[in-house]
C-alpha positions in Angstrom: 136.0 138.1 114.3 133.0 140.7 115.4 133.8 144.4 114.5 134.5 146.4 116.8 132.2 148.8 116.2 128.8 148.4 113.2 127.4 151.2 112.2 124.2 150.5 109.2 122.5 153.5 108.1 122.9 155.9 110.7 121.0 159.5 110.3 121.2 162.6 112.7 118.6 165.3 112.2 118.0 168.8 114.1 114.7 170.2 114.0 114.5 174.6 112.8 111.8 177.1 112.4 112.2 175.7 108.5 112.1 172.1 109.0 114.3 169.5 109.6 118.2 169.8 109.1 119.9 166.4 108.0 123.4 166.3 109.3 123.9 162.6 108.6 121.9 161.1 105.9 122.4 156.9 105.9 126.0 156.6 107.0 127.2 152.6 107.0 130.4 151.7 107.9 132.3 148.8 110.2 135.5 149.3 112.2 138.0 147.2 113.6 141.1 147.5 115.5 142.6 150.1 112.8 142.8 153.4 112.1 139.7 154.8 109.6 139.9 158.0 108.5 136.7 160.4 107.6 137.6 163.1 105.0 135.0 165.8 103.9 134.3 169.5 103.6 133.5 171.4 106.7 129.5 170.7 107.0 129.8 167.5 105.3 128.8 165.5 108.6 132.2 164.4 109.8 132.1 165.3 113.4 127.9 164.8 114.1 128.9 161.2 112.9 130.9 160.7 116.0 129.3 162.3 118.5 126.1 160.2 117.6 128.3 157.4 118.2 129.6 158.7 121.5 125.3 160.0 122.3 126.7 163.6 122.4 124.1 164.9 120.3 122.2 167.7 122.3 118.7 166.2 123.2 116.5 167.9 120.3 118.2 165.9 118.1 116.3 163.0 116.1 119.5 159.7 115.7 118.0 156.9 114.2 120.2 153.4 112.8 119.0 150.2 111.4 122.6 149.2 113.7 124.6 150.9 116.0 126.7 148.3 117.9 129.6 148.6 119.9 130.8 145.2 120.2 127.8 142.8 121.5 126.4 146.4 122.8 123.6 148.0 121.2 124.3 151.3 121.5 120.8 152.6 120.8 119.2 150.7 123.3 120.9 152.2 126.5 119.8 154.8 128.9 121.9 157.7 129.2 123.0 156.7 132.3 124.5 153.4 130.7 126.3 155.3 128.1 127.5 157.7 130.2 129.3 154.6 131.9 130.4 153.8 128.5 132.1 156.9 127.5 135.1 157.2 128.9 135.8 153.7 130.1 135.5 152.0 126.5 134.8 154.6 123.9 136.5 157.9 124.2 136.0 161.0 121.7 139.2 163.6 121.5 137.9 167.3 120.7 139.3 169.5 118.0 140.0 172.4 120.5 141.5 171.4 123.8 141.3 175.4 125.2 137.2 175.2 125.1 136.9 171.2 125.5 139.3 171.5 129.1 137.6 173.1 132.2 139.5 176.6 132.9 138.6 176.6 136.6 140.2 172.9 137.4 143.7 172.3 137.3 145.0 169.3 134.9 145.5 167.0 137.2 142.0 167.2 138.8 140.4 166.9 135.6 142.4 163.5 135.0 142.5 162.4 137.8 138.1 163.5 138.1 138.2 160.5 135.2 140.0 157.6 136.4 137.9 157.9 139.5 134.4 158.1 137.9 135.1 154.6 136.1 137.3 153.0 138.8 137.8 152.0 141.8 141.0 153.9 143.3 142.4 156.2 145.9 143.1 159.5 145.5 147.0 158.1 145.6 146.6 155.6 143.0 144.9 158.0 140.7 147.4 160.6 140.5 150.1 158.4 139.8 148.4 156.6 137.0 147.7 160.1 136.4 151.1 161.0 136.0 152.3 158.1 134.0 149.7 158.7 131.6 150.8 162.6 131.2 154.6 161.0 130.7 153.3 158.5 128.2 151.6 161.2 126.1 155.7 163.3 125.9 155.0 165.9 128.5 158.4 166.6 130.6 158.1 167.5 134.2 154.0 165.7 134.3 154.3 166.4 137.9 154.6 170.4 137.2 152.0 170.1 134.4 149.5 167.8 136.9 149.3 171.5 139.3 149.0 173.7 136.4 145.6 175.4 134.5 144.6 174.9 130.9 145.4 178.5 130.0 148.8 178.2 131.2 149.9 176.1 128.9 150.2 175.9 125.3 148.0 174.5 122.3 149.8 171.4 121.6 150.6 170.5 125.3 146.4 171.1 126.2 146.0 168.5 123.6 148.4 165.8 124.5 146.8 166.9 128.2 143.6 165.9 126.1 144.4 162.5 125.0 145.7 161.6 128.5 142.8 162.6 129.5 140.8 160.2 127.1 143.3 156.8 127.2 144.0 156.9 130.9 141.0 154.6 131.3 142.0 152.7 128.6 139.2 152.6 126.0 138.9 150.0 123.7 137.3 152.9 120.7 139.1 156.8 120.4 137.2 159.0 117.9 139.7 161.9 117.2 138.2 165.2 116.0 140.5 166.9 114.3 143.0 166.9 116.7 145.3 168.5 115.2 144.0 171.2 113.3 144.6 174.3 115.5 148.8 172.9 115.9 151.7 174.1 114.3 152.6 171.4 111.8 155.8 170.1 113.9 153.4 169.9 116.9 150.8 167.8 114.7 153.7 165.1 113.8 154.4 164.8 117.5 150.6 164.2 118.5 150.2 161.8 116.1 152.8 159.9 116.8 151.7 159.1 120.1 148.5 158.2 118.7 150.0 156.4 116.4 151.7 154.3 119.1 149.0 154.3 121.3 147.0 152.9 119.0 149.3 150.3 118.1 150.6 149.4 121.7 146.7 149.1 123.2 145.2 147.4 120.2 142.6 150.2 120.1 140.3 150.9 116.9 140.7 154.5 116.2 138.6 156.9 114.2 140.3 160.1 112.6 138.3 163.0 111.7 139.7 165.4 109.7 139.6 167.9 106.6 142.9 166.9 105.6 143.0 164.1 103.2 147.0 164.0 102.8 147.4 164.0 106.7 144.7 161.1 106.7 145.9 159.3 103.2 149.0 158.9 105.7 148.1 158.2 109.2 145.2 155.7 108.2 144.5 152.5 107.1 140.6 153.1 105.7 139.3 156.4 104.3 135.4 157.3 104.5 135.2 160.5 102.1 131.5 162.3 103.2 130.1 164.7 101.3 126.5 166.4 102.3 126.1 163.6 105.1 126.5 161.2 103.0 129.6 158.3 102.6 130.1 158.8 98.7 133.4 156.8 98.7 135.6 154.0 100.7 139.0 152.8 100.1 142.0 152.1 101.7 144.2 154.5 102.4 146.9 153.6 100.0 144.7 153.8 97.3 143.5 157.0 97.5 145.1 158.0 94.1 143.0 155.9 92.6 139.5 157.2 93.8 136.5 157.2 91.4 134.0 159.3 92.8 134.3 163.1 91.6 134.1 164.8 94.5 136.6 162.3 96.1 138.8 163.3 92.8 138.2 166.9 93.4 139.5 167.3 97.4 143.0 165.1 95.6 143.1 168.3 92.6 142.5 170.5 95.7 146.1 169.3 97.2 148.9 171.8 96.7 151.4 170.4 93.8 154.7 172.0 92.7 153.7 171.1 88.5 153.6 174.4 87.1 150.4 172.8 85.0 147.9 172.1 87.5 144.3 173.1 87.4 143.5 176.3 89.3 140.1 175.6 89.7 139.7 171.8 89.9 136.8 171.9 92.5 134.5 174.6 90.4 134.8 172.9 87.5 134.1 169.1 88.6 130.8 170.4 91.4 128.2 169.8 88.8 129.5 166.6 88.7 128.7 165.4 92.4 126.1 163.3 92.5 125.0 161.4 95.5 
């Protein structure tokens, strides 16, 4: 089968006064209809990889790849207008914090309906009905009331559910979730992950789950890519994460809190000199 997404030698750089800053340096992977986790410390290039795939990098960014293909579509060959038609309809991205992603002067319902009317030929009544149905699908109680609220009137957990509803309402084939639970309480995180898991399984979507939480990714995803300094240093099945060979991945695993009294207090500092690219 043709992979849902094929990425070969993806690079993303940003010109500065002191030269080109390479945020992504030759990332390669394929994605089927599965859950792929991308993990690494802050600044490792996780989010920029997702933004480059979506075409959401700033105009001055320098993006290149040997292959950047979504199904049979060459993403690098598309015009900005063609990219906009693709985003939201077949490709969607959930950003990290809903309070910065939702428009503060538009009601929640209006924002979801706007997404629908941009990509589908629906009447306003049908668009509202579909939006309410999607809010209900992400386990929002009383969707009619939430439909008329502004983003500042809902909690962080509900705001993230609204973002999920907005990104999934047009039925995309690929969803990129950029740390969608990092700003949420643990119990709310579990609810959001359960919603994502159920919707991905029911719709047969591909999911790229970007996170710095190795334990969360290992329990939620099928495969894991580990990034360091803009490159993929290791790729393995989530179930085999304990068998990681690269010193950086081992360092991330050693950073996870343990109850055992004999854990090493500074494993990362001890191993930093071993991290070679």
